[in-house]
N, C-alpha and C positions, 0 to 999 in steps of 0.2 A: 504494500500501499504506499508505503513511503516512496516506493521506487515513480509509482502511477502519481504523486508528487513532485518529485522530479523531470518528470515529462511534461509534466504542466508548465514546470517554470522555463522548462527548454524552447517548448510550443510559447511561451512569450520571451524568448531573446534573451531570459534571465539564464546566470549561471546554474545545470540543473541539479538542483540539490532539494531534496523532500522529505518533509520530519513528519512521524506521527506519533503522538502521545496515549498511552495504553495504560488506564487503573482502573485495575479488578475486571480486566477480562473486557473492557469497554472503550473504543475509542473518542477520548474527550478530547482532543484536537489531532487538524490536519493542517501543516504549511509546508510553503514552498518561497525558494528567495523572493526576494523583491526590492533589492537594493537598486536594481535599475527604474524597477516602476516607482518607488516612492522615493526617488534622488537617495536614499539614505543607508551609509555603509551599513550603519548595524540589524538591516532589515533579513538576515539570514533565515535561516527555514529552520532553525533552533530558537533562535530568539522569538520569533511569532509563534512556534508551539509552544513555546515555553509561556507566554504572555495568553493564550487562548485558552491554557489547562488551565490557569491559576485560574481566571475571569470562572470556566465553567466550575472548580469545586471552590470557587469561594475562599482561596486561600492561597497565600504566595510559597509552600511546603509545597513540593510531588514527592512526597518520599513513599509513599504506595505506589509509583507508577514507571513507566519502562518509557526510553524515549528510542523507536525507531528512526536511523537517521542513514543516506546513501555515501555520505562521506564524513569521515573522520572529523569531529569539532576544533574549527580555532580556538585559540587560546581566547578570544573573548567570549565564544558559546559556552567551554568550558568554565569556564569563571561563573556564566552568568549560571548555568547547569548544577556549578555546586553549591550555588547562594540556595539554589532553591532546594538541594539535598534528594534531588532525583535517586531513586534506588537503586536504576538498571539502563546502561548506554548500550546498545545495540549498533555497530554501524558496519558497511559494505564496504565501500574499498578507502582504506589508507591515506592522508595526506601529510607526504614527507616532508614536502614544502610548506606547508604552513597551517598540518595538526598541531593540535596541545602538547600531543606526545614527547613532538620533538622540544617545542619550546615553556612549555608552561605543565608537564606531569603529575603538579601535585594541585593542581587547578581544581578536581574535581572532590565532593566530601569524600571523606577519609572511607565512608560507609558505601559508596558508590561502587557498581558492578560493572563493569561494560566486558564486551564481547565484539570481536571484530572481526569481517573477513564475511559476511554473513550476504550471500548473491553478491561478492565480494567484483565476481567479470563483470555481472550487467551495469553497475555500479561507475565501474572504470573505463567501461566502452563507451556508457551515455556522457560523462564527464569529455572523454578523448574526442569521441563525435563534433561534440561542441565547439572544444575550442579549434578543434582542425577545421570545422566550419566557419569561424572569426577570421583565421587564418587566407582562406582562400579569396 
């Protein structure tokens, strides 16, 4: 489902990153990058999803939630996810150039569990296709 959100971003000319938040078996947020649409460098898929999920739950903590995102979060998003105390993050492909693990490996809450590499090839291919299309 996060990949479907990423494809929506791609269609709108946004960097194709999608995210969903699941809480107690229910999707409570769906989002994709909106940085171009909103002319806002902070409008990453994860940031949009955090805000939607917090609004849905009526509080700022996402302690019983899982974020599914197509690409490893950046340091900014990892910091916000850390403050949200999200329980789990599942991401598709790593981001060796801008991912949090390289620049801010301790940004997440200490109790947050992470899993990477889910649908990794599909997520990576979508990103590669997007940037290849921008260079042509």
